[in-house]
N, C-alpha and C positions, 0 to 999 in steps of 0.2 A: 313665533306666532303661536297662540293657543290652538290646541287641536280641534276646537269647535268650528274653525273656519272663520271666526270673527277676529277682527284686528283688536289689538289691545285698546286702542282708542274707542272702538265700539263697545267693548266690554266695560271700560271705565265709564263711558257715558251712560250705558244701561244701568250700571250700579248707582250712579248719581241720580238718575231718574227714579229708581226704586227707593232710594233713601228719601228723596223729596216726597214722593207719593205716600210713603209710610209715615211721613211727618217726623222722622227721626232727627234729633239734634244732639250734638255732643260738643263739649268744649274743644276748640280747634277744628280741624277738618277731618271728617270721617271718610277714609279711603279704603280700598281693598288692601293696601299695604298695612294700614293700621289694624285691620282685621287679622292679617297674617301675624303681626306682632302680638296681638291679643291671644291668638291661638297658641303661639309658641309659649307665651307667658303662662297660660293655663296648663299646658303640658308640663312645664318646668315646676309650677306650683304643686302639681300632683306627684312630683318627684320622679318623673320618667327620665330615664337616662339620656345622655347627650346623643348617643348613637341613634336612638329611636326618634328623638326630636329632629335631629339632622335629616333623617330619612323623610320624615313627614314634611319638612320644609324644602326637601329636594336640594339641600346643600351638597356640594361636591364632596365634602368630608366634614366630620365633626369639629375640626378645628375652626372652621368658619362659624359654626353655630356658637362655639365658645367665645370667639372674638366678639360676637354681637351680644350674647346673653350670659356671659360669665357672672355678671353682677346679680342676675336673677338666680342662678344656681347657688351662689354664696348665700343669698337671702333665704332661699328655700331650706338650705342646710341649717342656717342659724335658727330659723323658725322651728324646724323639727327638733333641734337640740333643746331649745327653750321650752317647747311644749312637753318634751319628755321630762325635763327637770321640774317643771311645775307640777306635772302629774305625780311624779315620785314624791315631791314635797307634800302634796295634798294627801297622798296615801299614807305617808308617815305621820302627818298631823292627825288624820282621821283615826288611825289605828292607836295612837297614843291617847286619844280622848275616849276611846272605847274601853281600854284596859286599865 
């Protein structure tokens, strides 16, 4: 049970009411759990290490985090590598045009 003294059902219902009052809409169902996944995805996209993300999510250990989010770590690594390659290529082309 959450430390606030409220049951999970009460918290879930309060969240649903807040979403409705705010007029928020999203494809699929917006839940607290989907916000948790979004939070994790943002941390991983910022290239934070698995131990940090695991602690933020309160997973028992980083292997749980990797089981769920390994595909995002791989995507973040590929994006970083691609960005570095494109920047290097751009610098090389820009310097060859100058000289």
